[in-house]
C-alpha angles and dihedrals in degrees: 000000000000106000134189094190124018089198091062092056091046089053089051092049094048098040103040142042120238089240093057094049096047092047094059105037096084096051104060127092117249116266135190139040092261093070113160131193099246122168095188118060118226117230106267095006097143099171095038095232093134098258135076107229143154091284091060092045091050093055096040092051091049089053092045092051089050092050091049088054091053099270109153107179120109122243091269081085084081121074134189119250120172091342094311129108111227135163112275095219143006114255136203097218098113129092101208136045108236118198120186124206138135093251141009098227092121098021096060089059092041095051093046092053094040094051090055089067097026103036095160096058110098110213129186128190116216122194112223090218098265128113096208142027089254090055092047091058086070102031095054091070092059093039095051090050094048099084091239119150109271133161105163133008133193122234132186126230094246096062108012093108089067088067109029090052090058114074091200089066106035137031129208115269088230086081085069090049091256122132137174089261088071090066102061088125097045125106104265098229090062090060092048091053092045094052119089129225091270093055095257121140106238104155135047121195121210091196142048113217113211113156140211142181113274112201139182105252093202092056092045090056094045099047104024102026089234121149104173138050088236091061092045092052090054089050094058104021095134137016095264092055089043090056093048092050090049093055092044090053096047093051096044092049093046087246094299095115126052126203090233133022093238143354085243090068089053091048091053088055098040096047093065091058094060108098094192115093122238091242124051120179089347095305132104112266107218096189095094090054092043094051095051092044089057091050098045100045095080091052090056094042097051093041098245091126127038109231091193092067116085129194112265095015122121095259091051091050095050102041094087096056091040092054092238096129136041092217159334133236099236130181123217094267089059090062099056126110111295098001139110101312092050095040099044102030106034136230102277093106093234097126129092136188130223134172092254128198094331143000111262144156131218126202123306128188135252131207110230130191121235117222086227094057111140098179104068096160096047092044092049093049091049097048093043091048094058101032110031109016109095096202095042092050093048092050090049094049093050096045098043105027092234120147102239125214097249124096095201093051093050092046090053095050094048094046092048093047089225098141122080123166112209090196087061096047090263094309117150106234091190092063090053096047103035096093091048089055091054091053102050108122128169097192089208090290099124119111135172089254099056098099093046092051092046090050091049094059089050092053092046093053091050095046111118090214091064099048095095089051089052091054088049093051089241100162093169089060091053092049091050089052090048090056092047089053089049098050094083092048107047133039118276090235090069094061123098109258093245096037106105137333113287105322117218113262111236137185108242094196 
């Protein structure tokens, strides 16, 4: 047998009986550009291209998993679209709604609220094998090919396009009887991000993700003499004022307290103000990275930000409780019950939120439908409850503190004054962030490489090898490091011709 991957065949042998494989090979449409005219079928050659490879293994294992779960339809259930074999329809043969993500930070709150109104729907959360959203961007590809049970999966804004633009990984929400018309009250950018390159709605977000600056009210009073969020907002209402406040705080605290937990927080905020896209004429646009580098270098040089602290590392997570930082740039999902505000800043209620130097948004998550979903009714009920049902969304917002993706619901809550966040001293974060949510615009700048490029600048600014260049105001050296960091993440064809020496070609799928 001519094999591309021995592991694929081992998986076939271990996972399937010879009878099952031979019974399905003759029923599947031909796939792949390497199609050969073969009169004799190879054992396990699903697509009939003359070789048994990882593609065959992937689909046979999916079929085997389905059969093991009680799925009885033959492999004609799969059809070929754009060279990919995908299920023709969503079924209701399963007995449990399976939702895949990299953590349950939002899901634990969602499942709790949902099961109060749908107590008979069994739900299980499955971790895709990643410990962060960045890791999930890579892990999902392996997981979705594994044949594991999956009905819905959660994707982030920075890399959702990798999966909704691939019909083998995601199915139209219309298969759950959900259309774009159901989202007349949603924030428009969430529809833009959830729509694939063919104009098909593939992802529905239950949340809008405007962000603000969360600060320690006790430290603000001690070092700035500020007693109210209104005065704090005046103090840091633009980036020049923010920089002045940062230097003032560093000096007054003998460099023991920073204005922000990490430069990465500031980058998350700043990046959404840049109107230029990351790609121009098919090439990486380095201006967003250059602009931020110019802004952040003085913070590093005068000690008002600690370049050794990186977002999501242990030091970053503990600075709030230790009193080592005045604040964090937090998005709405950081403010929900049990999440970052509570974990990193404590429960004393001595934190507040303001808009900060600019309006911004950070991330957000979308519910996406797996083509292999076998719980159509459960999946439809779950997605609709959190993304189209007015009462369900309002209940979830008030119980979890999440900023839901429905303008009418959020207007009602703010006008009623029904939300009070004890962690913020009773402040209503929705009232502070509502205008920012209304103003989120993508201007058609989003690409599937955005998160990779944003991360690359973060890594470049934290690189020890670049620290002397930072002290010398060598912006070009930082940009070169940024492109070096990016070369293993995005295809070489996207790099400017004179960017770096022969970037490594990668597969962006």
